[in-house]
Structure formats: structure tokens, C-alpha cells
TORVODO-811799 format. One record per atom (N, C-alpha, C, O): x, y, z. Coordinates in steps of 0.001 Angstrom, whole numbers, plus 500000, padded with zeros to 6 digits. Example, Ala and Ser with C-alpha at 12.3 -4.5 7.8 and 13.67 -1.06 7.14 Angstrom:
% residues 2
513190494310507800512300495500507800513200496700507800514236496681508465512850497750507080513670498940507140512900500030507870513409501138508039
This chain:
% residues 66
517894496554511680517840496863510265517737498372510081516999499046510800518461498879509140518507500309508898517240500801508201516647500084507394516831502035508521515682502637507873515953502963506411515018503173505637517236503007506025517570503361504648517368502195503687517448502384502474517108501004504197516887499838503348515418499799502935514523499826503779515186499735501636513824499689501116513312498260501178513968497332500705512133498092501766511490496787501783510443496777500682509452497505500752510661495956499671509728495831498563508707494763498896509062493695499396507446495042498624506361494112498927505546493841497675505384494716496824505033492616497571504198492285496422502734492613496709502371492971497829501911492484495684500507492871495822499752492004496814498790492471497423500156490767496990499488489907497970499695490436499390498765490455500196500922490865499683501202491442501001500381492713501206499808492922502275500329493555500183499564494796500266498093494479500505497449495119501336497562493507499792496170493114499951495893492635501373494900493035501980496760491787501901496580491270503259496723492369504303495998492376505298497637493284504090497902494347505054496788495386505083496407495860506153496267495739503914495274496810503830493834496311503804492905497070504080493649495037503472492299494509503336491668494834501989490470494626501794492469495342501065491996495655499713492136494397498859493205493790498809491061494013498197491084492819497352492078492993496195492275494101495695492699491883495780493664491939494674493076492561493409493734493401492795491862492184492994491316492833491788491160494346491944491315495087490973490858494803493141490725496238493390492077496925493284492171498006492702493124496321493831494483496870493706494881496962492231495415497975491780494613495894491497494991495859490081494233496908489284494804497579488425492950497047489572492148498050488869492659499457489184492775500290488285492962499724490452493478501047490842494777501356490093494971502479489628495664500367489975496912500570489229496632500897487774497280501766487190495669500205487191495414500382485761494844501763485436494994502238484310494200502406486395493650503750486159494493504839486819494104506007486831495647504455487367496570505439487932496151505988489282496454507137489603495463505188490072495028505625491401495542504647492452496180503642492139495244504973493706495587504053494792496980504267495343497531505367495300497521503204495852498824503225496526499933503317495474499897502600494474500922504200495695502048504286494745502744502938494597502895502199495570503166502623493376503828501348493110504948501545492103505069502601491483505756500519491953506866500513491001506696499306490094506274498235490533507028499493488834506959498387487886508390497982487541509201498795487097508668496707487759509956496117487407509669495040486361509325493909486702509812495399485099509432494467484040507926494259484098507163495219483995507495493016484262506074492707484366505601492662485814504416492459486078506512492849486738506201492749488161505919494122488769506627495087488484504894494207489597504586495435490327504951495234491789504565494242492407505689496173492327506105496110493727505740497404494419505658498464493800505525497295495703505187498440496537506262498600497602506743497615498162506636499844497879507529500085499018506687499982500276505614500580500365507168499234501231506434499078502490506134500433503118505042500645503644507089501345503068506887502666503670505775503436502964505050504190503613505621503263501639504535503916500906503180503357501322502215504103501484503115502048501492501854501414501897501451501892503282500291502236503509502403501917504209502095502347505575501727503828505617500841504220506377502393504655504816502053506075504757500661506271504164499911507131504626500310505491503154498988505556502546497919505198503579496877505849503658498185504170504360497242503777505422497127504881506467496021505223506886498240505431506884498236506475507916497471507716507441496817508382508244497548508025506159496847509189505615495331509015505677494589509992505575494874507789505842493452507510505914492954507333507342491809506937507563493798507621508287493428507506509696492345508527510038492415509686509630491363508087510778490269508946511194490345509097512707490295508114513445490465510329513152490474510609514583489056510568515110488137511083514473488877509967516253487547509891516868487605510526518256488664510621518877486459510948518709486364511486520062486104510335521018485419509367520686486656510460522187486360509455523211484972509716523761484581510861523989484247508658523965482922508812524578483070508745526083483948508061526609482201509465526763482294509516528229481256508661528866481188508584530092
């Protein structure tokens, strides 16, 4: 599959992937925060690449213990 193809995901997929509860996702959208999303009529969709980039931006580097 080509990288140029956009994979659209619904809020349930985002919730399962990130561990963010659906009400929390919905609240974040309503106040203009959180993961970028697109509105198609009454439906909200997320680009898979945006969700993964959002997760990667929250990565915390740790030191290895000896």
C-alpha cells in the first residue's frame, strides 16, 4: 500500500489505539485541543498518520539502568 493513501480512522479506533476514553476525545474536540481531526458532515475522522505523530510527540526517553 502506498504512503500517499490516507487512512481515515474513527474515534473508536483512536480511543483503542491511544487509550484515551471516548468522552475525553469528544471533550478535547469541543474545546479545540487534542489530536487533529476532520469533520465530514456530522462525522469526525482522524488521519492515522496524525494520530501516530501525536503519539510519537509524547514519547519520553528514559535512561537505561545499570
